[in-house]
OpenMM code with the backbone's topology and positions (N, CA, C; nanometers):
from openmm import Vec3, app, unit

residues = "MET THR THR ALA SER ILE ALA LYS GLU HIS TYR ARG LEU THR LEU LYS ASN GLY GLU HIS GLU PHE TYR ALA ASP GLU PRO LYS ALA VAL GLY GLY GLY ASP THR ALA SER ALA PRO ASP GLY LEU LEU GLU ALA SER LEU ALA SER CYS THR ALA ILE THR LEU ARG MET TYR ALA ASP ARG LYS GLU TRP LYS VAL ASP THR ILE GLU VAL SER VAL ASN VAL GLU ARG ILE GLY ASN ASN LYS THR VAL PHE THR ARG LYS ILE LEU PHE THR GLY HIS ILE ASP PRO GLU GLN GLU GLU ARG LEU LEU GLN ILE ALA LYS ALA CYS PRO VAL SER LYS THR LEU LEU GLY GLU ILE GLU ILE ASN SER SER VAL GLY".split()
positions = [
    Vec3(2.4565, 2.1679, 1.9290),
    Vec3(2.5640, 2.1317, 1.8392),
    Vec3(2.5332, 1.9946, 1.7802),
    Vec3(2.5627, 1.9804, 1.6537),
    Vec3(2.5490, 1.8518, 1.5855),
    Vec3(2.6871, 1.8059, 1.5432),
    Vec3(2.7147, 1.6782, 1.5657),
    Vec3(2.8431, 1.6192, 1.5290),
    Vec3(2.8197, 1.5104, 1.4253),
    Vec3(2.9003, 1.5119, 1.3193),
    Vec3(2.8955, 1.4085, 1.2158),
    Vec3(3.0209, 1.3240, 1.2260),
    Vec3(3.0030, 1.1926, 1.2195),
    Vec3(3.1154, 1.1004, 1.2269),
    Vec3(3.1031, 0.9984, 1.1140),
    Vec3(3.2096, 0.9855, 1.0349),
    Vec3(3.2084, 0.8917, 0.9226),
    Vec3(3.3322, 0.8037, 0.9303),
    Vec3(3.3141, 0.6753, 0.9052),
    Vec3(3.4271, 0.5817, 0.9014),
    Vec3(3.4589, 0.5544, 0.7549),
    Vec3(3.4810, 0.4306, 0.7177),
    Vec3(3.5206, 0.3987, 0.5813),
    Vec3(3.4047, 0.3587, 0.4913),
    Vec3(3.2865, 0.3362, 0.5492),
    Vec3(3.1715, 0.2986, 0.4685),
    Vec3(3.1276, 0.4176, 0.3834),
    Vec3(3.1224, 0.3981, 0.2545),
    Vec3(3.0866, 0.5072, 0.1618),
    Vec3(2.9365, 0.5242, 0.1603),
    Vec3(2.8789, 0.6284, 0.1911),
    Vec3(2.9207, 0.7500, 0.2593),
    Vec3(2.8333, 0.7719, 0.3809),
    Vec3(2.7878, 0.6637, 0.4384),
    Vec3(2.6975, 0.6700, 0.5547),
    Vec3(2.7719, 0.7284, 0.6742),
    Vec3(2.7035, 0.8189, 0.7413),
    Vec3(2.7620, 0.8770, 0.8618),
    Vec3(2.6578, 0.8863, 0.9710),
    Vec3(2.7072, 0.9006, 1.0919),
    Vec3(2.6216, 0.9137, 1.2087),
    Vec3(2.6236, 1.0586, 1.2536),
    Vec3(2.5058, 1.1112, 1.2789),
    Vec3(2.4906, 1.2471, 1.3289),
    Vec3(2.4401, 1.2396, 1.4718),
    Vec3(2.4981, 1.3183, 1.5597),
    Vec3(2.4532, 1.3235, 1.6986),
    Vec3(2.4248, 1.4678, 1.7351),
    Vec3(2.3081, 1.4857, 1.7977),
    Vec3(2.2661, 1.6170, 1.8437),
    Vec3(2.2033, 1.5966, 1.9804),
    Vec3(2.2788, 1.6252, 2.0839),
    Vec3(2.2303, 1.5993, 2.2196),
    Vec3(2.2011, 1.4521, 2.2371),
    Vec3(2.0798, 1.4197, 2.2754),
    Vec3(2.0380, 1.2820, 2.2974),
    Vec3(1.9972, 1.2104, 2.1689),
    Vec3(1.9943, 1.2818, 2.0581),
    Vec3(1.9407, 1.2275, 1.9330),
    Vec3(2.0526, 1.1810, 1.8400),
    Vec3(2.0277, 1.0667, 1.7774),
    Vec3(2.1215, 1.0117, 1.6801),
    Vec3(2.0445, 0.9824, 1.5524),
    Vec3(2.0995, 1.0258, 1.4403),
    Vec3(2.0380, 0.9998, 1.3111),
    Vec3(2.1479, 0.9868, 1.2074),
    Vec3(2.1118, 0.9670, 1.0825),
    Vec3(2.2112, 0.9292, 0.9830),
    Vec3(2.1956, 1.0103, 0.8554),
    Vec3(2.3015, 1.0114, 0.7783),
    Vec3(2.2986, 1.0675, 0.6433),
    Vec3(2.3784, 0.9736, 0.5547),
    Vec3(2.3512, 0.9801, 0.4269),
    Vec3(2.4188, 0.8957, 0.3292),
    Vec3(2.4069, 0.9666, 0.1948),
    Vec3(2.4688, 0.9132, 0.0958),
    Vec3(2.4570, 0.9645, -0.0404),
    Vec3(2.3834, 0.8613, -0.1248),
    Vec3(2.3219, 0.9047, -0.2331),
    Vec3(2.2554, 0.8098, -0.3223),
    Vec3(2.3548, 0.7117, -0.3848),
    Vec3(2.3038, 0.5980, -0.4271),
    Vec3(2.3893, 0.4975, -0.4913),
    Vec3(2.4564, 0.5515, -0.6164),
    Vec3(2.3901, 0.6437, -0.6853),
    Vec3(2.4443, 0.6994, -0.8096),
    Vec3(2.5781, 0.7705, -0.7893),
    Vec3(2.6064, 0.8148, -0.6658),
    Vec3(2.7349, 0.8814, -0.6393),
    Vec3(2.8226, 0.8000, -0.5444),
    Vec3(2.7905, 0.6715, -0.5298),
    Vec3(2.8765, 0.5830, -0.4518),
    Vec3(2.8323, 0.5560, -0.3101),
    Vec3(2.7207, 0.6127, -0.2681),
    Vec3(2.6704, 0.5879, -0.1336),
    Vec3(2.5827, 0.4642, -0.1296),
    Vec3(2.5278, 0.4375, -0.0135),
    Vec3(2.4403, 0.3225, 0.0030),
    Vec3(2.2926, 0.3577, -0.0002),
    Vec3(2.2615, 0.4867, -0.0037),
    Vec3(2.1232, 0.5347, -0.0048),
    Vec3(2.0440, 0.4787, 0.1135),
    Vec3(2.1085, 0.4759, 0.2320),
    Vec3(2.0446, 0.4211, 0.3516),
    Vec3(1.9812, 0.5283, 0.4393),
    Vec3(2.0039, 0.6547, 0.4057),
    Vec3(1.9489, 0.7663, 0.4828),
    Vec3(1.9442, 0.8877, 0.3910),
    Vec3(1.8872, 0.9920, 0.4413),
    Vec3(1.8773, 1.1150, 0.3629),
    Vec3(2.0158, 1.1697, 0.3313),
    Vec3(2.0281, 1.2269, 0.2132),
    Vec3(2.1515, 1.2955, 0.1760),
    Vec3(2.1561, 1.4300, 0.2489),
    Vec3(2.2740, 1.4913, 0.2602),
    Vec3(2.2845, 1.6194, 0.3292),
    Vec3(2.1866, 1.7254, 0.2768),
    Vec3(2.1644, 1.7331, 0.1472),
    Vec3(2.0672, 1.8300, 0.0956),
    Vec3(1.9271, 1.7998, 0.1475),
    Vec3(1.8946, 1.6727, 0.1635),
    Vec3(1.7657, 1.6356, 0.2196),
    Vec3(1.7511, 1.6828, 0.3632),
    Vec3(1.8605, 1.6775, 0.4388),
    Vec3(1.8572, 1.7269, 0.5764),
    Vec3(1.8399, 1.8784, 0.5792),
    Vec3(1.9017, 1.9469, 0.4844),
    Vec3(1.8846, 2.0915, 0.4737),
    Vec3(1.7390, 2.1254, 0.4401),
    Vec3(1.6816, 2.0515, 0.3453),
    Vec3(1.5402, 2.0697, 0.3121),
    Vec3(1.4522, 2.0402, 0.4340),
    Vec3(1.4853, 1.9344, 0.5062),
    Vec3(1.4080, 1.8957, 0.6240),
    Vec3(1.4134, 2.0032, 0.7317),
    Vec3(1.5275, 2.0673, 0.7457),
    Vec3(1.5413, 2.1732, 0.8446),
    Vec3(1.4463, 2.2884, 0.8155),
    Vec3(1.4433, 2.3327, 0.6903),
    Vec3(1.3533, 2.4424, 0.6540),
    Vec3(1.2074, 2.3988, 0.6620),
    Vec3(1.1762, 2.2794, 0.6143),
    Vec3(1.0376, 2.2313, 0.6169),
    Vec3(0.9868, 2.2163, 0.7601),
    Vec3(1.0671, 2.1567, 0.8470),
    Vec3(1.0217, 2.1339, 0.9846),
    Vec3(1.0095, 2.2645, 1.0617),
    Vec3(1.1039, 2.3558, 1.0440),
    Vec3(1.0959, 2.4852, 1.1117),
    Vec3(0.9716, 2.5613, 1.0659),
    Vec3(0.9452, 2.5575, 0.9366),
    Vec3(0.8272, 2.6254, 0.8825),
    Vec3(0.6996, 2.5672, 0.9429),
    Vec3(0.6867, 2.4358, 0.9400),
    Vec3(0.5653, 2.3712, 0.9903),
    Vec3(0.5442, 2.3977, 1.1390),
    Vec3(0.6498, 2.3882, 1.2178),
    Vec3(0.6380, 2.4125, 1.3623),
    Vec3(0.6004, 2.5574, 1.3896),
    Vec3(0.6644, 2.6507, 1.3209),
    Vec3(0.6342, 2.7930, 1.3389),
    Vec3(0.4886, 2.8224, 1.3032),
    Vec3(0.4424, 2.7649, 1.1916),
    Vec3(0.3037, 2.7861, 1.1506),
    Vec3(0.2053, 2.7252, 1.2505),
    Vec3(0.2371, 2.6064, 1.3016),
    Vec3(0.1502, 2.5427, 1.4011),
    Vec3(0.1417, 2.6296, 1.5264),
    Vec3(0.2546, 2.6794, 1.5728),
    Vec3(0.2555, 2.7643, 1.6924),
    Vec3(0.1687, 2.8886, 1.6715),
    Vec3(0.1829, 2.9514, 1.5563),
    Vec3(0.1079, 3.0732, 1.5272),
    Vec3(-0.0418, 3.0439, 1.5156),
    Vec3(-0.0782, 2.9425, 1.4392),
    Vec3(-0.2192, 2.9077, 1.4212),
    Vec3(-0.2841, 2.8707, 1.5547),
    Vec3(-0.2112, 2.7972, 1.6380),
    Vec3(-0.2648, 2.7609, 1.7689),
    Vec3(-0.2847, 2.8844, 1.8569),
    Vec3(-0.1882, 2.9742, 1.8551),
    Vec3(-0.1970, 3.0960, 1.9359),
    Vec3(-0.3171, 3.1818, 1.8932),
    Vec3(-0.3430, 3.1842, 1.7625),
    Vec3(-0.4548, 3.2614, 1.7089),
    Vec3(-0.5882, 3.1852, 1.7177),
    Vec3(-0.5803, 3.0578, 1.7572),
    Vec3(-0.6967, 2.9689, 1.7658),
    Vec3(-0.7666, 2.9546, 1.6302),
    Vec3(-0.6862, 2.9493, 1.5246),
    Vec3(-0.7389, 2.9271, 1.3905),
    Vec3(-0.7616, 2.7779, 1.3713),
    Vec3(-0.8578, 2.7435, 1.2889),
    Vec3(-0.8957, 2.6034, 1.2697),
    Vec3(-0.8136, 2.5392, 1.1585),
    Vec3(-0.6845, 2.5268, 1.1849),
    Vec3(-0.5931, 2.4607, 1.0921),
    Vec3(-0.5748, 2.3185, 1.1414),
    Vec3(-0.6203, 2.2218, 1.0629),
    Vec3(-0.6098, 2.0821, 1.1043),
    Vec3(-0.4700, 2.0272, 1.0808),
    Vec3(-0.4226, 2.0390, 0.9574),
    Vec3(-0.2880, 1.9895, 0.9260),
    Vec3(-0.2129, 2.0933, 0.8437),
    Vec3(-0.0826, 2.0868, 0.8560),
    Vec3(0.0077, 2.1718, 0.7797),
    Vec3(0.1104, 2.0790, 0.7161),
    Vec3(0.1235, 2.0872, 0.5858),
    Vec3(0.2234, 2.0072, 0.5142),
    Vec3(0.3158, 2.1031, 0.4397),
    Vec3(0.4445, 2.0871, 0.4632),
    Vec3(0.5434, 2.1736, 0.3999),
    Vec3(0.6407, 2.0862, 0.3220),
    Vec3(0.6560, 2.1158, 0.1942),
    Vec3(0.7572, 2.0467, 0.1145),
    Vec3(0.8598, 2.1497, 0.0685),
    Vec3(0.9849, 2.1092, 0.0691),
    Vec3(1.0949, 2.1980, 0.0314),
    Vec3(1.1854, 2.1244, -0.0657),
    Vec3(1.2254, 2.1953, -0.1694),
    Vec3(1.3222, 2.1434, -0.2650),
    Vec3(1.4356, 2.2449, -0.2765),
    Vec3(1.5587, 2.1964, -0.2758),
    Vec3(1.6740, 2.2844, -0.2932),
    Vec3(1.7366, 2.2551, -0.4289),
    Vec3(1.7712, 2.3601, -0.4985),
    Vec3(1.8335, 2.3472, -0.6305),
    Vec3(1.9504, 2.4447, -0.6389),
    Vec3(2.0632, 2.3937, -0.6820),
    Vec3(2.1805, 2.4790, -0.7015),
    Vec3(2.1902, 2.5155, -0.8488),
    Vec3(2.2036, 2.6443, -0.8740),
    Vec3(2.2132, 2.6946, -1.0104),
    Vec3(2.3516, 2.7566, -1.0253),
    Vec3(2.4342, 2.6916, -1.1041),
    Vec3(2.5718, 2.7391, -1.1177),
    Vec3(2.6467, 2.7254, -0.9870),
    Vec3(2.7484, 2.8083, -0.9692),
    Vec3(2.8314, 2.8008, -0.8480),
    Vec3(2.7876, 2.8965, -0.7384),
    Vec3(2.7012, 2.9926, -0.7708),
    Vec3(2.6738, 3.0986, -0.6736),
    Vec3(2.5283, 3.1167, -0.6345),
    Vec3(2.4388, 3.0361, -0.6873),
    Vec3(2.2985, 3.0575, -0.6562),
    Vec3(2.2340, 2.9277, -0.6079),
    Vec3(2.1586, 2.9400, -0.4998),
    Vec3(2.0811, 2.8288, -0.4464),
    Vec3(1.9374, 2.8751, -0.4339),
    Vec3(1.8449, 2.7941, -0.4845),
    Vec3(1.7028, 2.8282, -0.4795),
    Vec3(1.6301, 2.7229, -0.3968),
    Vec3(1.5607, 2.7689, -0.2932),
    Vec3(1.4739, 2.6839, -0.2131),
    Vec3(1.3309, 2.7092, -0.2597),
    Vec3(1.2602, 2.6029, -0.2942),
    Vec3(1.1190, 2.6136, -0.3294),
    Vec3(1.0401, 2.5479, -0.2175),
    Vec3(0.9550, 2.6283, -0.1529),
    Vec3(0.8775, 2.5814, -0.0379),
    Vec3(0.7296, 2.5868, -0.0757),
    Vec3(0.6596, 2.4762, -0.0572),
    Vec3(0.5163, 2.4693, -0.0844),
    Vec3(0.4457, 2.4303, 0.0451),
    Vec3(0.3417, 2.5054, 0.0798),
    Vec3(0.2712, 2.4850, 0.2054),
    Vec3(0.1249, 2.4531, 0.1752),
    Vec3(0.0762, 2.3459, 0.2356),
    Vec3(-0.0640, 2.3077, 0.2207),
    Vec3(-0.1288, 2.3023, 0.3586),
    Vec3(-0.2488, 2.3569, 0.3668),
    Vec3(-0.3251, 2.3563, 0.4913),
    Vec3(-0.4543, 2.2785, 0.4708),
    Vec3(-0.4981, 2.2085, 0.5752),
    Vec3(-0.6339, 2.1580, 0.5780),
    Vec3(-0.7012, 2.2201, 0.6996),
    Vec3(-0.8289, 2.2356, 0.6900),
    Vec3(-0.9041, 2.2984, 0.7979),
    Vec3(-0.9893, 2.4094, 0.7407),
    Vec3(-1.0236, 2.5028, 0.8250),
    Vec3(-1.1112, 2.6126, 0.7846),
    Vec3(-1.0377, 2.7451, 0.8020),
    Vec3(-0.9621, 2.7837, 0.6989),
    Vec3(-0.8953, 2.9133, 0.7026),
    Vec3(-0.9344, 2.9921, 0.5784),
    Vec3(-0.9447, 3.1216, 0.5976),
    Vec3(-0.9839, 3.2071, 0.4857),
    Vec3(-0.8588, 3.2593, 0.4144),
    Vec3(-0.8733, 3.3207, 0.2983),
    Vec3(-0.7572, 3.3702, 0.2227),
    Vec3(-0.6708, 3.4696, 0.3006),
    Vec3(-0.7324, 3.5518, 0.3837),
    Vec3(-0.6567, 3.6474, 0.4646),
    Vec3(-0.5674, 3.5758, 0.5659),
    Vec3(-0.6215, 3.4720, 0.6304),
    Vec3(-0.5423, 3.3925, 0.7252),
    Vec3(-0.4306, 3.3187, 0.6517),
    Vec3(-0.4624, 3.2668, 0.5338),
    Vec3(-0.3624, 3.1957, 0.4545),
    Vec3(-0.2464, 3.2891, 0.4179),
    Vec3(-0.2777, 3.4111, 0.3795),
    Vec3(-0.1743, 3.5090, 0.3453),
    Vec3(-0.0884, 3.5428, 0.4676),
    Vec3(-0.1515, 3.5567, 0.5830),
    Vec3(-0.0761, 3.5843, 0.7057),
    Vec3(0.0147, 3.4677, 0.7394),
    Vec3(-0.0337, 3.3458, 0.7221),
    Vec3(0.0493, 3.2281, 0.7494),
    Vec3(0.1686, 3.2220, 0.6542),
    Vec3(0.1507, 3.2650, 0.5309),
    Vec3(0.2634, 3.2705, 0.4377),
    Vec3(0.3685, 3.3691, 0.4861),
    Vec3(0.3254, 3.4833, 0.5371),
    Vec3(0.4196, 3.5813, 0.5935),
    Vec3(0.4941, 3.5227, 0.7129),
    Vec3(0.4220, 3.4505, 0.7973),
    Vec3(0.4828, 3.3879, 0.9152),
    Vec3(0.5841, 3.2819, 0.8720),
    Vec3(0.5519, 3.2047, 0.7682),
    Vec3(0.6450, 3.1026, 0.7181),
    Vec3(0.7768, 3.1662, 0.6776),
    Vec3(0.7697, 3.2802, 0.6132),
    Vec3(0.8905, 3.3499, 0.5680),
    Vec3(0.9743, 3.4026, 0.6844),
    Vec3(0.9142, 3.4085, 0.8022),
    Vec3(0.9837, 3.4599, 0.9197),
    Vec3(1.0296, 3.3505, 1.0155),
    Vec3(1.0166, 3.2224, 0.9770),
    Vec3(1.0627, 3.1172, 1.0682),
    Vec3(1.2146, 3.1293, 1.0854),
    Vec3(1.2685, 3.0850, 1.1982),
    Vec3(1.4106, 3.1035, 1.2249),
    Vec3(1.5046, 3.0484, 1.1174),
    Vec3(1.4741, 2.9323, 1.0607),
    Vec3(1.5631, 2.8768, 0.9576),
    Vec3(1.5558, 2.9618, 0.8303),
    Vec3(1.4374, 3.0122, 0.7958),
    Vec3(1.4269, 3.1030, 0.6811),
    Vec3(1.5136, 3.2260, 0.7033),
    Vec3(1.5047, 3.2840, 0.8223),
    Vec3(1.5852, 3.4024, 0.8533),
    Vec3(1.7349, 3.3722, 0.8424),
    Vec3(1.7739, 3.2556, 0.8898),
    Vec3(1.9151, 3.2170, 0.8823),
    Vec3(1.9602, 3.2056, 0.7370),
    Vec3(1.8809, 3.1362, 0.6558),
    Vec3(1.9191, 3.1145, 0.5160),
    Vec3(1.9191, 3.2436, 0.4352),
    Vec3(1.8357, 3.3375, 0.4723),
    Vec3(1.8281, 3.4642, 0.3997),
    Vec3(1.9235, 3.5702, 0.4546),
    Vec3(1.9801, 3.5449, 0.5710),
    Vec3(2.0696, 3.6418, 0.6335),
    Vec3(2.2128, 3.6237, 0.5864),
    Vec3(2.2994, 3.7030, 0.6440),
    Vec3(2.4422, 3.6913, 0.6141),
    Vec3(2.4961, 3.5700, 0.6887),
    Vec3(2.5621, 3.4824, 0.6161),
    Vec3(2.6119, 3.3584, 0.6751),
    Vec3(2.7636, 3.3595, 0.6738),
    Vec3(2.8200, 3.3191, 0.7839),
    Vec3(2.9656, 3.3060, 0.7973),
    Vec3(2.9937, 3.1676, 0.8504),
    Vec3(3.0878, 3.0966, 0.7914),
    Vec3(3.1261, 2.9636, 0.8390),
    Vec3(3.2708, 2.9701, 0.8836),
    Vec3(3.2934, 2.9476, 1.0126),
    Vec3(3.4282, 2.9455, 1.0683),
    Vec3(3.4681, 2.7999, 1.0872),
    Vec3(3.5809, 2.7605, 1.0297),
    Vec3(3.6266, 2.6214, 1.0370),
    Vec3(3.7651, 2.6147, 1.0980),
    Vec3(3.7929, 2.5035, 1.1659),
    Vec3(3.9264, 2.4790, 1.2202),
    Vec3(3.9499, 2.3300, 1.2245),
    Vec3(4.0730, 2.2910, 1.2401),
    Vec3(4.1108, 2.1503, 1.2530),
    Vec3(4.1651, 2.1299, 1.3926),
    Vec3(4.1216, 2.0184, 1.4564),
    Vec3(4.1780, 1.9849, 1.5848),
    Vec3(4.0880, 1.9984, 1.6998),
] * unit.nanometer
topology = app.Topology()
chain = topology.addChain("A")
for resn in residues:
    res = topology.addResidue(resn, chain)
    for name in ("N", "CA", "C"):
        topology.addAtom(name, app.Element.getBySymbol(name[0]), res)
């Protein structure tokens, strides 16, 4: 579980997840202090990190010679009902096109990808 706590400072907040504490903020252009990633940046980070970790686990299990994996993600909202995530993956090392294609399939199956592509329900309450 992650908990967000915000006081009166516009719009910096503290996030806690188990033993970990981190922050979010909004850009100065919308009244924030730009002292931490905006919520959309955290969403992008979630998909990017899950993708990279999943790919590393798979490549290691297969003993493929993947030196580094870099994943960049951009989120864009189009109108009120469409969100597009653009994910770009770069590998260094010695992998062939067939391995690269398999890694792309694995990226699409990372847990955060599955969550974002699945049916999502948000239950909210006060108190």
